[in-house]
N, C-alpha and C positions, 0 to 999 in steps of 0.2 A: 607149464605155460603160465606168462603173467596173467595175471585177472586184469581188466580194464578197470581204472578209477570211476567209480559209481558216485564220490563225492561230487557235491558241489563247487562250482569255480571259487567263490568265497572261502570254501574248507581248506580248497588247495593251495591258496595264494594268502600268506599273512606277511606283514611285513618283518615282524621279527623272527618269523621261522617257516619253513613251507613245508606242510605236511601234506602226502599221498601216499596212498598205497600204505597207510598205517605207520610211514616211516617219517622221520624228520631229517632234514638235510644238515649236516654240521655246518656250525659258524666257519666261514669262509673269508678271512681279512683279504680285502682288494690286494693287500701288497703280496699277496701269496701267489697270484697270478704272475709266471715269468714266462720267458718265452723259452722252453725247453722242450726239444722232440722225445718224443715216446722210444724207448730203446727198441731195436728188433731183436725177437726172440730167436735162437740159432736151432733149435728143436733138435739138440744131438741126441743118440741112442742113449737112452738111460735117464734122460732129464724128464722134470716133472711135465713141462710144457707140453713133452711130446706123449707124455701117459694121458693127462688130460686132452689132448687132441683125439688121440686114438679114441676115446672114451666119446667125445662128443662125435667124431664121426660114426662110429656104430649106432648110436642112438638115431642121428639124423636120417640116416640111409634106413632105417628099420620102419619108419614112420612118414606117413603122407600127412604133412602138415595144413588142417584148417585154417586158410586166411582169410578171414571176412574182410567186407568195406569195412570204414571205421569213421565216423561221421559224430563229431563232438564225443559222448561217451556210448554211442550206438552202436552196434553190431549189424551189419546189414549184408543179407546173401541173395542175391538176384538168381534167377534161371538162367544165366548166363555163364557157364563153369566152363574154367579153364584150368591147365593143370602144367606145372612148372617140371620139365624130365632133367636129368642128368644128362649133358651134350656128350660125356664119355662112354654114354651107356643109356640110349634115348628110348628105350623099354621100360627104364624105373622112372616110375614117378617120384617126386619128393615134397609137393606142396598143391593143393588143390585152393582155387579162389575164384574170385568172380568179378566179372566187370560189372561196373556203374553203366547206366543209361544216362541220357541227357536230364531225365527225372531227377535222379540221384546225384550227379553233380551239380545241379542247381540247389539242389538240400544242403549240399557241402558249402556251398558257396553263401547261403544266408546263415549256416551255423560260423562258417569260418568269419565272416563279415561282423556278425553280433558280438563272437568271442574277442575279435582285437581290439575292441574299444573297453575291453575290461583288462587285456593281456595288458595294454600299452600304460596301463596305470601300475605296475608292478616295477618297483624301482630296479633298475639295474643292478645294484648290488644282490638283489633277491635272483634274478636272472643266472649271474653269475654263480651263484652256490649252485645252481641246478646243473649246469652247463658241468663244474667242476665234477659233483657227481656221477652224471653221465659218463664224463670222461674217466673215472674211476671204476667205475661198472664195466666199462668196454675194456678197460686193460687188466680188470682181475676175474671176477665172477663170470661174465660170458663174454672173455675174449675168444676160447675154444668152440663156443659156440658157433658165436659169428666169423672165426676162419673154418669151422664145417660146411656152414651154411654156403659160403664162398667156393669151397672147394669143390663140393659135390653140385650145387645149383649153376656154377660159372666155370667149372672146369679148371681151377687155379690149383697149382702146385701150391706146397706149403710154401715156400719162403714168397711167392707171389701173393697169396692169401696173407700173410703176415704182414707184409708191406702196405697192403691195401687195407682190410677188414680191421686190422688190428690198429697199428700205427699211424697210418695215415687217416683214420677216422678218429681215431683219440687227437692228433694232432688238431685235426680241422675245429673240434671244440675246445680244447684248451685255448690252442693261440688264439682264434678268433675271440674268445674271452679277454685275452691278454692283449690284443689289438682294440679291443674296444673300450676295457679299463686303460689304456693310454691315451686313445683320442677324446676320452670322455675330461682329461685333465684340462683341456686345452680350454682357455675362457677369453673373450674378446677384451682389447684395452676399456679399461675403466680409469680416465685421467684423474677426475676427482670422485672417489667413492663416495666422498660424504654427500655429494651432489645427485652424482648418478652412478649406478651401479647395472654393467652389462654383462651380460651372460649367455651361452649356446647350452641347450637342451636337444637332444634327440627323438623325436619320436618316430611312430610305426606309421604307415601309409596307412589312409583310412580306405576300408577295402579287403581284397585277399589278395595272395601273391599264390601263382600256381608255379609248382616247382616239378618240371618234367624230366626226370634222370634216365641214366643209360646202362646198359648190362654191364660193362667192363669194369666199374670201379665201384664198390660197396660202397666207397668213403666219400664219392660224388653222388652218391642220394643222399646220405647223410647233410653232406655241406649243402646241396641245394635246398633240401627242404628246413635246415634247421638255422643257418646263418640269417635268412629273413626274421625266422621267430625271434632269433635273439635281439633283434634291433624293434621289437615290438609288434612285428606284423605277425597274421593267421595268415596259414597256408593249406593249400590244397596240394598234395605229393602225389602225382602219379608216378609209381615205381614202373620198372621196366618189368614185362612178363618173365625175362629169362634171368633175373636179379630178384625176383619175388621174395624167396625166403630171406635172403639176407637181408633186405632192405625191412622185412617182418621186423627179424629180430633188432636191427635197430629202433624201429618204432616202438617195440615195446620196453626195451630200455630207457628210452626217452622219458617215457609214461611213469616207469618206476623212479626215474631220479626227481620225477616232481614236476615234469610240462605237462599244464592241465589239459584233460580233454579239449577239444574242437581249436586248439593252438596248431598243431599239424592233423590233418585228416588224410586218412591213408585211402585212397580213392583208384584202384586201379581200373582202367576203361581202356575202350579201341580209342588210339589215337586222334582219327578225325574227330570223333564223338567228342571227346574230352577237350580238343583245341576248338571246336565249333562252340562248347557252350560256355567256355572260361574267355574266349573273345568277344561273345554278343553279350558279356553281363556288364552292364553301366559301372559296376564297382571293382573293377578289374585294377588291381594297384600296381603288377608286375608278372612278369615271364621270367623263371631262373631256369635256364634251358642247358642241356648237353645232348648233342645228336647230329643229326645229319643237317647239311645244308638246304637240302629242299623242304625238311619239316620247320626248320625254326623261319626259313623265308616265306614259308604258308603260315606261319604265324603272325610274322611281322606284318606280311601283307592285310591281313584280317584285322590287325590294330589298327593299322593305317586307313582301313575304310571305314572304321568304327569309330574312328577321333570324335567325331561330334555327339556321341552318346556316352562317353566316359564323363566320370565323375573328376577323374585324373588323368595327367597322359601318363600311360602306363610306362614302366621302366621296363627295358629288354636287356637282360644279360643271357648271351649265348657262347657256347662253344662247339664248335661244328666240325674238329678233325683236321686232317694235313696230311700233304704228300712229303715227307719229312726226308731230308736229304743227310748225309754225309759226303763232305768232299775232301779228298785226299791230295794233297800237294805232295810234289816229287820228295820233299825232305820229310815226310812222316814217316813214323815209327809205325812198320808194320806190325809186329805184335799186338800193339794197341787197335790200332783199324781192325784187326779180325777178330780180337775178341771183342771190341766194343760193339762192332756192327754183327755180328751174330748174337749178341745177348740184345742188341736193341731192334733188330728186324725180327726175331723168332720166341723171346720170352712172351708168354701168354698169347701164343699163335699170333702176334704182331697185333691183337687185338688192342693197342693203345693207341690212343690219339698222336701220342708222339713218336711212335714208333719208326725205325728208318723204313723207309722204302723205295729211296732211289739214292743211288750213289753215282759216284764220279771220279774213277781212277786215272794216276797217268800210266802212260804206256811203260814208262820205264819201270814201275812198281807193281804192273799188273801180274807177272807172272807168279811172284810172292805173294801177293795178296789174293790170287785164286785160289794157288797150292792150297794157304790156309786154310781160307773160307771154306773149301772143298773139305779138309781135313777135318774142322772140327764140326762141321755139317752132320758129316757120317758118325759122328761119336755122340750127337743126340738122341736121347732115347724119346719116343713119343707114346705115351700110353696112360695111364690110368691115374688122374693127379694125388690119389691117397698112396701109390708106390713113391715112395720116396728116392728113387734112381732116376724118376721121369723129369726130362727138361721141359716138357711142356706137354698138353695135352690135346682133347678137339676143341674146335671151333664150335661157336654158341650155338647154332639153331640149324636147321635144313635151308632157311634164307640164306644165311652167311655163306653155307657149305656151296649151292648152289653159284652163287655171286663171284668168291675166291677161285673156284674149279674154272668158271669160266673165261678168267684170266689166263690160268695154266693152259686151258684149249686154245686161246689165241696165240701163247706162245710157242705152242706147239705147230701150229697151221702158220703163221709169219714168216716170211723169208728175213726179215731183219731182227730176228729175235731167236735164242738157244737155250734153252734148259740145260744148263751145265752142272745141274743138282736137284735133286728131288723129282717134283711132278708129278707123283702118283698120289691117289685121294680114295678115300673108302668110308660109304657111309653105312655100311650094314649093322653096325654094332652102335658105335660113334661118329660122329662129325670130324674124322680125323683127316687131315691134309699134309702132308709132308712138307717140311720146309722146303723150300723153292726160289732157288737160285736162279736167274733171268738174266743172261748179256743180251744188251740192244745195240743195233749199228745206228740207230736213228733215234735221238736224244730227245723227240718231242712226238714217239711213238706213246700211244695211250697208256700202256703200262708203266712210262716215265712220268706220266700227267695225271692220271686220275687215282684217287683214294681208293684202295683196294681193304684195308682193315683185314687183313690177313697174313699169312706165314710166307708170302712172298717177295722177294729182294731183287729189284731190277738195275744193272749196272750199265753204266756207260762207261767207256773206257776212251779215251781223249789222248791226243799228243801232248806232249810235254811242252811243246811252244803254245800252246793254246789256253794257259791258266786263266789267263782274263777272259777269253770268250765263252769258257766254259762256266766261267762263276757268271757270267751274265745269263747263262741258260736259266742258273736255278730260279734268279725272280719272275722270269718271262714264261716259262713251262708251264705254272699250273696258277691256280686262284688262290692257292692255299699260302700262309704264312704262320704256321705253328711252330715248328722247332728244327733246329737245324745245327749242325756240329762241322767242324774245319780241324784238319789234321795236320800240323805241319811243326818243324822246328825252325823254318825261317822265321823270324821274330817281326821283320819287315813285311813280310807277306802276311802275317798275321794283324799288324797294324791296318794294314789297308784292309784286309776284307772285312775285317769286323765294320768298316765303313760301308764297302760294297755290298756287303749283304745285310745292310741295316733293316730294309723292310723287309727281308724274307723269312724273318722268323721272329716270333714273340718269346721266346726259350733259346738264347743262343750258347752254345758250347763250343770250347777250345781244348782239343786233343781229349775228348770225351764224349761219350754214347748221347743220342738225342733224347732219350728215355731216363727216367731217374728223377723227375723234380720232386721234391722234399718240401713240405708246409714251415712256412716261416725261412725257406733259404733259398728258394727259386719258386717265388710266385709264380703261377702256371697262367698261359692263355697268349693267345695270338690274335692276330688281325686281318685285313681282306677278309676271305670268306672261311678264313677259320674260327672267326667271332668278334665279339665286341672286346677283347683283350683286357678283361676286367681283373685279372689276375687273382684268381682262388689262389689261399694261403699266403696271402701278403694282406699288407695293414688296410688299404683301401676297400678291400671287398666289401667288410660287414658295412662299411660306412654308405656303400651304395644302395644298400636297403634300409638306410636311415633316412627319417625327415627332419633335418633341423630347423629349430626353430630360436630366433633372436628374440632375447627379451631385453627389455631396456627399464629399468627403475630410477623414477624421480624423488628425491627426497624434500625436495624445497618447493614452495610454490611455484607457479608463474605470474608475476605480478603486473605484466604490461603487456604490449604488443607491440610498442615501438622500441626500435635499437638506438644505442647512443650517438649516433653519427645524424641520427633523424634529428636530434635537437638541438644541432649546433648551427 
């Protein structure tokens, strides 16, 4: 277990080198930061990465990690004890943790606010070195541990964990550092530098940022907490109870990399308790959120009501999910449609903000599409995520199990709906739900409108002559606008569809599935009720957490108050 840094702040941060936990961050030249994605390892039989992962899985499964609240350099354990269990084997505990009460959250606010003033003085060059070291630790020393914690704690298969808790998390650290480096190259125009010089610098925001992260991506937790910190902010990180262990590993890695205590504070808590505490603090600088619409709306409302008490107008960034679509044109390639939809709808049990949840198929292609979907679905193995032959595993917890199964029961009882594949579920050992395909006669049934966040794909079959009318349904059926995909060979249709569907998705795919965005390649986020569309993984996201200051230096004295025309 990594020990927490016990050194003072001034000892952890130095201008020439950053020393923390007895290590020295190696010199990194700014030009070394380039836009390059982390390779995804294959974990083939006999590979070194597979052997390392199996060792980490064994160690993680045999231990119940004791995870404290961490504020500054202090570990806190309250009487409110909770446990994280394996979703696929819910009798098995993997982490013991503690909920912060209002007093503890307020203590974290105080520490973060004081730390921010010191951290903000740390040059960007030094912060970038720390981020580079963190990325290297994630890519090497702790890669297997991150993946093991994600597989066992969030029931992700090997490939889903590798994409998330290894590659994407590393990409967020490396590429956000690259984006910041590139952004700080910009300087305003100085028409006569001998007379005046104009410059721009980025500060943090005085106060604290609250990061509220979800269970479904380990990488999102790292991004929500540490990207504001990169820009000079201090953070209260409320991790998800069901991603607690993987988020804790991320937190410890960042301490080892040299991020000083108090810059990011690890504060598990009950959602409303945490939300009430942060929104009632005058020094709230912002909220970085991924989760449900009702929770984000509640936080936004509380912030709005408390505007008069704040030192700043808090910045609010939120990503709230979607009801993502695949629209199939009569000219689409059926094989691509089938394979893309199966992956998008059922990988990680559809528990991705971008997962395909509704599909529109023309009557002419429906027999082949149906046949293909059912054939592929029947091949999917649902089981333990550590079994390399499993396609997917259990849903995250009992709440998700009840919510998702209620939609399946709705499909069984509605005359407008028919379950054509799957429909079974069992929580006796783990929270297992079969990948389920539902055909709907009504394109506006709730199963076609509401976010399910589980392995349920709803399909509406439309007459070939009603392409335009069916396209119109996409934007009018739901409140979301996160991801969407169209499949077609007709280029004229594709050109018109990209305009007709312009406001229905923040991430739009042509002849590809609606999932799989990569940091730096497809910056992610949606509008409408899907969120504020600030595009995590893109060049502007980090700057949203910066506090730019324009500086003008004048090198000649101002000798008079009159303008020349006044003397004529």
